[in-house]
C-alpha positions in Angstrom: -67.9 -115.3 -9.2 -69.7 -118.5 -8.1 -68.0 -121.9 -8.6 -69.0 -123.8 -11.8 -70.6 -126.4 -9.6 -72.9 -123.9 -8.0 -73.8 -122.4 -11.5 -74.7 -125.9 -12.7 -76.8 -126.6 -9.6 -78.5 -123.2 -9.9 -79.3 -123.7 -13.6 -80.8 -127.2 -12.8 -82.9 -125.7 -10.0 -84.1 -122.8 -12.2 -85.0 -125.2 -15.0 -87.0 -127.4 -12.6 -88.8 -124.5 -11.0 -89.0 -122.1 -14.0 -92.6 -120.9 -13.8 -92.9 -120.8 -10.0 -89.5 -119.0 -9.7 -90.5 -116.3 -12.2 -93.7 -115.7 -10.1 -91.7 -115.6 -6.9 -89.1 -113.2 -8.2 -91.9 -110.9 -9.5 -93.2 -110.9 -5.8 -89.8 -110.8 -4.2 -90.4 -113.9 -2.0 -91.5 -117.5 -2.0 -90.4 -121.0 -1.6 -88.4 -121.2 -4.8 -86.4 -118.1 -3.8 -85.6 -119.7 -0.4 -84.5 -122.8 -2.3 -82.4 -120.9 -4.8 -80.7 -118.9 -2.1 -79.6 -122.2 -0.5 -78.1 -123.3 -3.8 -76.1 -120.1 -4.0 -75.2 -120.4 -0.3 -76.9 -117.1 0.5 -77.9 -116.8 4.2 -80.5 -114.1 3.8 -83.3 -115.2 1.4 -85.4 -112.1 2.1 -82.6 -109.8 1.0 -81.8 -112.1 -1.9 -85.5 -112.1 -3.0 -85.7 -108.3 -2.9 -82.5 -108.0 -5.0 -84.0 -110.5 -7.5 -87.3 -108.6 -7.6 -85.6 -105.2 -8.2 -83.6 -106.8 -11.1 -86.5 -108.7 -12.6 -86.4 -107.0 -16.0 -82.6 -107.8 -16.2 -83.0 -111.4 -15.1 -85.9 -112.1 -17.5 -85.1 -110.0 -20.6 -87.7 -111.9 -22.6 -90.7 -114.2 -21.9 -88.8 -117.2 -23.3 -85.4 -116.6 -21.6 -83.6 -119.9 -21.2 -82.6 -121.3 -17.8 -78.9 -120.7 -18.7 -79.7 -117.1 -19.6 -81.6 -116.6 -16.3 -78.8 -118.2 -14.3 -76.2 -115.9 -16.0 -78.4 -112.9 -15.4 -78.8 -113.7 -11.7 
């Protein structure tokens, strides 16, 4: 599991980019996915984006999911 520091950084990034990130995850690519992959130390943002896209419904279980919930789901 990721280190607590990474989780905190990821949650802050998700909070700051919430709307754009949701749109990018729905598409499976975009600037916010590249940024988030760097936060997580993931070297392949394309693969990361596709994994996020295929799990969109699990990552965003509701329209008003909190940043903490989204981070946990990722």
